[in-house]
C-alpha positions in Angstrom: -9.6 -17.1 -13.0 -6.8 -14.9 -14.4 -5.3 -11.8 -12.9 -3.9 -8.9 -15.0 -1.5 -6.2 -13.7 -1.4 -3.0 -15.8 1.7 -1.4 -14.3 4.2 -3.5 -12.4 6.3 -0.8 -10.7 7.0 -0.9 -7.0 3.4 -1.3 -5.8 2.0 -3.2 -8.7 5.0 -5.5 -8.7 4.8 -6.1 -4.9 1.1 -7.1 -5.2 1.8 -9.3 -8.2 4.4 -11.1 -6.1 1.8 -11.7 -3.4 -0.9 -13.0 -5.8 1.6 -15.2 -7.6 2.0 -17.3 -4.5 -1.7 -18.3 -5.0 -1.8 -18.5 -8.8 0.6 -18.2 -11.8 -2.4 -17.4 -14.1 -1.2 -13.8 -14.4 -0.5 -11.4 -17.2 1.6 -8.3 -16.5 2.2 -5.2 -18.6 4.1 -1.9 -18.1 5.0 1.0 -20.3 8.6 0.0 -19.6 8.6 -3.3 -21.4 11.8 -4.5 -19.9 10.3 -4.0 -16.4 7.4 -6.1 -17.4 9.6 -8.9 -18.7 11.7 -8.9 -15.5 8.5 -9.0 -13.4 7.1 -11.9 -15.4 10.3 -13.9 -15.2 10.7 -13.4 -11.4 7.0 -14.3 -10.8 6.8 -17.2 -13.2 4.0 -15.6 -15.2 3.5 -14.0 -18.7 3.8 -10.6 -20.3 0.8 -9.2 -22.1 -0.3 -6.0 -23.7 -3.0 -3.8 -22.0 -5.4 -5.0 -24.7 -4.6 -8.6 -24.0 -5.1 -8.1 -20.3 -8.4 -6.3 -20.8 -9.6 -9.2 -23.1 -8.4 -12.2 -21.2 -8.2 -11.4 -17.5 -11.1 -11.7 -15.0 -9.5 -9.4 -12.4 -7.4 -6.4 -13.4 -5.1 -4.5 -11.1 -4.5 -0.9 -12.2 -1.0 0.0 -11.0 -0.6 3.3 -12.8 -0.3 6.8 -11.4 -3.5 8.8 -10.9 -2.4 11.5 -13.4 -2.2 9.0 -16.3 -5.1 6.7 -15.2 -7.7 8.3 -17.6 -5.4 8.0 -20.7 -4.6 4.3 -19.9 -8.2 3.5 -19.5 -9.2 5.4 -22.7 -7.3 2.9 -24.8 -9.0 -0.2 -23.3 -12.4 0.9 -22.0 -14.2 -0.5 -25.0 -12.9 -4.0 -24.3 -13.5 -3.6 -20.6 -17.1 -2.6 -21.0 -17.7 -5.7 -23.2 -15.9 -8.1 -20.9 -16.9 -6.6 -17.6 -13.9 -7.8 -15.5 -13.4 -6.8 -11.9 -11.3 -3.6 -11.8 -9.0 -3.3 -8.8 -7.6 0.3 -8.6 -4.8 1.4 -6.3 -4.6 5.0 -7.5 -4.4 7.4 -4.6 -7.2 10.0 -4.5 -9.3 8.5 -7.3 -12.7 7.4 -6.1 -14.5 4.4 -7.6 -17.0 6.9 -9.1 -14.1 8.7 -10.8 -12.7 5.4 -12.2 -16.2 4.5 -13.5 -16.5 7.9 -15.2 -13.2 7.2 -17.0 -14.5 3.8 -18.1 -17.9 5.1 -19.2 -19.9 2.4 -17.6 -20.9 1.1 -14.1 -18.0 -1.3 -13.7 -17.3 -3.8 -11.0 -14.7 -2.0 -8.9 -12.6 -2.8 -5.8 -10.5 0.1 -4.6 -7.4 -0.7 -2.6 -4.7 1.2 -0.8 -1.7 -1.0 -0.2 1.7 -0.1 1.2 5.2 -1.3 0.1 5.8 -3.9 2.8 3.3 -6.1 0.9 6.5 -7.1 -0.9 7.5 -9.0 2.2 4.1 -10.2 3.1 4.1 -7.6 5.9 2.0 -4.9 4.4 -1.4 -3.3 5.1 -3.9 -3.2 2.3 -7.1 -1.2 2.8 -10.0 -2.0 0.5 -13.5 -0.8 -0.4 -15.9 -1.9 -3.2 -18.9 -0.7 -5.1 -22.4 -2.1 -5.3 -21.6 -4.5 -8.2 -19.2 -6.5 -6.1 -20.6 -9.5 -4.4 -19.7 -11.0 -1.0 -18.2 -14.1 -2.7 -16.0 -12.0 -4.9 -14.7 -10.1 -1.9 -14.1 -13.4 0.1 -12.0 -14.8 -2.8 -10.2 -11.5 -3.4 -9.1 -11.3 0.3 -8.0 -14.9 0.2 -5.9 -14.4 -2.9 -4.3 -11.4 -1.1 -3.4 -13.4 2.0 0.3 -13.4 1.3 0.5 -9.6 1.2 -0.2 -9.0 4.9 -3.2 -7.4 6.6 -6.1 -6.9 4.2 -8.9 -4.8 5.9 -12.1 -3.2 4.7 -12.7 0.6 5.1 -15.7 2.6 3.8 -14.5 4.5 0.8 -15.0 7.9 2.5 -12.2 6.8 4.9 -9.8 5.3 2.3 -7.9 8.6 1.8 -7.4 9.0 5.5 -6.3 5.4 5.9 -3.9 5.8 3.0 -2.3 8.9 4.5 -1.3 6.6 7.4 -0.7 3.1 6.1 0.1 4.0 2.5 2.4 6.9 3.2 3.5 5.8 6.6 6.4 3.5 5.6 8.3 6.6 4.4 7.9 8.2 7.8 9.0 5.1 9.6 12.1 4.9 7.4 12.9 8.5 8.3 12.6 7.6 12.0 14.8 4.6 11.7 17.4 6.7 9.9 17.3 9.6 12.4 17.5 7.5 15.6 20.3 5.4 14.0 22.2 8.6 13.2 21.9 9.6 16.8 23.4 6.3 17.9 26.2 6.7 15.3 27.1 10.1 16.9 27.3 8.2 20.2 29.7 5.7 18.8 27.9 2.8 17.1 28.7 1.9 13.5 26.0 2.9 11.0 25.3 -0.8 10.1 24.7 -1.7 13.7 22.7 1.4 14.4 20.3 0.8 11.5 19.9 -2.8 12.4 19.2 -2.0 16.1 16.8 0.8 15.1 14.8 -1.3 12.7 14.6 -4.2 15.1 13.5 -1.9 17.8 10.7 -0.5 15.6 9.6 -3.9 14.6 9.5 -5.1 18.3 7.6 -2.0 19.4 5.1 -2.5 16.6 4.6 -6.1 17.6 3.9 -5.0 21.2 1.2 -2.7 19.9 -0.3 -5.3 17.6 -0.2 -8.2 20.0 -1.2 -6.6 23.3 -4.4 -4.8 24.3 -2.4 -1.9 25.6 -2.6 1.7 24.3 0.7 3.0 22.9 0.8 5.7 25.5 0.7 3.1 28.3 3.4 1.1 26.6 5.5 4.2 26.3 5.1 5.0 30.0 6.3 1.5 30.9 9.6 2.2 29.2 10.1 5.5 30.9 11.5 4.8 34.4 11.4 8.0 36.6 14.7 9.8 36.4 16.0 7.3 33.8 17.5 7.8 30.3 14.3 7.1 28.3 12.4 10.0 29.9 15.1 12.4 28.9 14.8 11.3 25.3 11.0 11.7 25.4 11.4 15.2 26.9 13.6 16.1 23.9 11.0 14.8 21.5 8.3 16.7 23.3 10.3 19.9 23.3 10.7 19.6 19.5 7.0 19.0 19.0 7.5 15.5 17.7 3.9 14.5 18.2 2.5 17.6 16.4 5.0 17.1 13.5 3.7 13.5 13.0 0.1 14.6 13.1 0.8 17.3 10.6 2.5 14.8 8.2 -0.6 12.6 8.1 -2.9 15.6 7.6 -0.7 17.0 4.7 -0.7 13.6 3.0 -4.5 13.4 3.5 -4.9 16.8 1.9 -2.8 15.8 -1.1 -4.8 12.6 -1.5 -7.9 14.7 -1.8 -6.3 17.0 -4.3 -5.3 14.0 -6.5 -9.0 13.1 -6.7 -10.1 16.5 -8.0 
């Protein structure tokens, strides 16, 4: 079995790194040839053209932007229709039906929505698949992705919603880390310390949510001693509509995902 990665930017490169821990039987390509060479050298795999990937690879990751997906597939769809590899698309907003329409045949398609922490093996990858994908293919795909982090199935109708959280969410978390760190800087900490403390605190809080059966609201309440300092900070967040702002961010990202699929 050989994997191909068409597009090895931030997301494609991160997934290629995870898969390379399982197999080195990988070809990578990118419109930036230097980027492809660097990725291949760091992963211990080979550079190929899009045609070579379409011809030789059994499973092909499409790591290109939604806006250019059709033009990329136009150049290789003849080869793909003949070889019938498994197509793994990570393009936000583009349904499997849309990808199949670009290809011009009923391809074997897995749709994934990963996030950037897959680079460290701490990511979340949501996946769905069409009726030409068998259970054994999914089992081996999930196993090959094991070094990327959590890999979880969602029905395709929920993929855009899931992506608006797990896919876009790291940006929101980085903003939170930066903001609370800046508050600590204004209270006297160095920026280096503040960022480290903020990131460590976020990681620890996330582990509490993932590894206990407690609802986040209950966990929050346990930190908020009556008359203490935490409750004052929570009051400030509530006064500035922190919860509503976060909800709106997800809904705006979800709306854009839908627009990208038009």
